[in-house]
N, C-alpha and C positions, 0 to 999 in steps of 0.2 A: 188227190188231196181233197179231203172233205171240206164242205162249205164252212163248217164251224172253225176249222183250223185256219182257213184263209181269212175269215172274219177276225179271228184273234190276232193274226199277223197285221192286219190293217189297223186294228185298234192299238196294238203295240207300236206300230209305226207313227200313228197320230200322236200317241202319248210321248214317244221319243222326240218328235218335232216340238211338241208343246213343252216338254222338259228342257230341251235345248234353248227354246225361246225364253223360258223362265230363268234359266241359268245366265243367259246373256243379259236379260233385264236386271237381274240381281247384281251382276258384275258392273254394269253401267251405273246403277243406283249407288253401289258402294263407292265407285270412283267419284261420283258427284258429292256424296256424303263426306268422303275423305277430304275433298277440296273445300267443302264448307266447314268441316270441323277443324281444319288447320289453316291458319292465316300465317304463312311463313312457318315459323317454328312455334307460334303461339297456339295454345290449346283453346278450343271454343269455350271451355269452362272459364278460363281466364278472361277471355273477351267478354263473356256475359257478365262476369263478376265486375269487371271494370265499367261496363255500361250501366249496370245496376247502381254502382257507387256514384257514377256521374249523374244519373237520373235523380237519385236521392239528394245529392248536393244541389242540383238545379231546383228541385222541389222546395228545399229549404230556402234557397236564394229567392225564389218567387214569393214564398210566404213572407220573408223579411221585406221585400220590395213592396208587397201589398200592404203590409202593416205601416211602412213608412209613408206610402201614398195616402192611406187613410188619415194618418196624423197630419200630413200636409194639407189635405182637403179640409180637415177640421180647423187648422190654423188659418187657412185662406178665407174661411167664412168670417173671421174676425179682423182681417186686415183691410186697409182702405184700398178699394178697387174701383171706386166710382168717384170721379173728380169733375167738378164743374167750376168754371171761373167766369165772372162777369166784371168787366171794367165799366165805370160810369163816372159821370160828372154830377155831383149832387147839387152844384150851384150853377144854374143856367147863366151862360155868358161870362163866367169867371173861370179861367184855367182850362185844363184839358181833362182827359179821363184818367186822373191820378188815383181815384178811389176804386176799390174793388170789393167783391164778395167772392169767397171761395168756399165750396162745399166739399168735404171729404167724408165719404160714406163707405160702409162695409157692404157685404153681400146682402144683408137684410135691411139696408137703408138706414143704418144707425151710424152716428158719427157727430160731426159738428160743422157749423158754418162760421167763418170768420169774415167780418166786414171791416174794412179800413176806409174811413172818410177823411180825405185829405183837403185841407183848406190852407190859405196863405199863412195864417198864424197858428194853426193847430193841426193835429192828426189824432183822430179818435179811432180806437179799435174795439170791436165788439165780437164776442164769441158766444154762440148759442148752441146748446146740445140739440141733436136731431135723433128722434126715435121713430122708426118705421116711416121715414120720410117727412115727419112733422116735428114741430117744436112746441113746447108749452109756452114759449115766449112769442110775442108778436114778431112777425118777419116782414122785412121790407120787400118791395117788389123785386129788387135786385137779388136779395137772398133767396126768394122763392125761385127766381130764374136760375140761379146757380145750383140749387138743389134739383130742380127739374132737369137741368142740363146734365148733372152728375148721374141721375137715375137713367136718363136717356142714353148716355154714353158708357154704359156699363161694360166692363171688360168681358169679352166672350159673347157679347150679344150683337 
């Protein structure tokens, strides 16, 4: 047998083994693919369509939640979230700490301070607007303390 014939048989043998390996690999790949493409009796197309639908719904839900969160953040900027209260006795030696000043401020330190001065024969109540932590009206020491306490005790700080 000439060398060329022997060489051709060797090459054909190697190709047959390689072909067998490829057929086996394709068969195993097809089995894995069939297992992946079928989930019980459900087709992968149906599974993917369901997942896409669910994902689109979740994206819409996230968008709505984000919009609602933004609205709530805007509202919270205008709600009272800083509160300070000081009790005091405006008349030394008479009565107890029945008088008070209370400051109610929003996120930007806007709001008002209410002061109640209690005496034996009277009760006076004052309200003063506050803008950026200050008032255009003169503030008593207790009102300034209540405002300072409110700013100091801000929610979330």
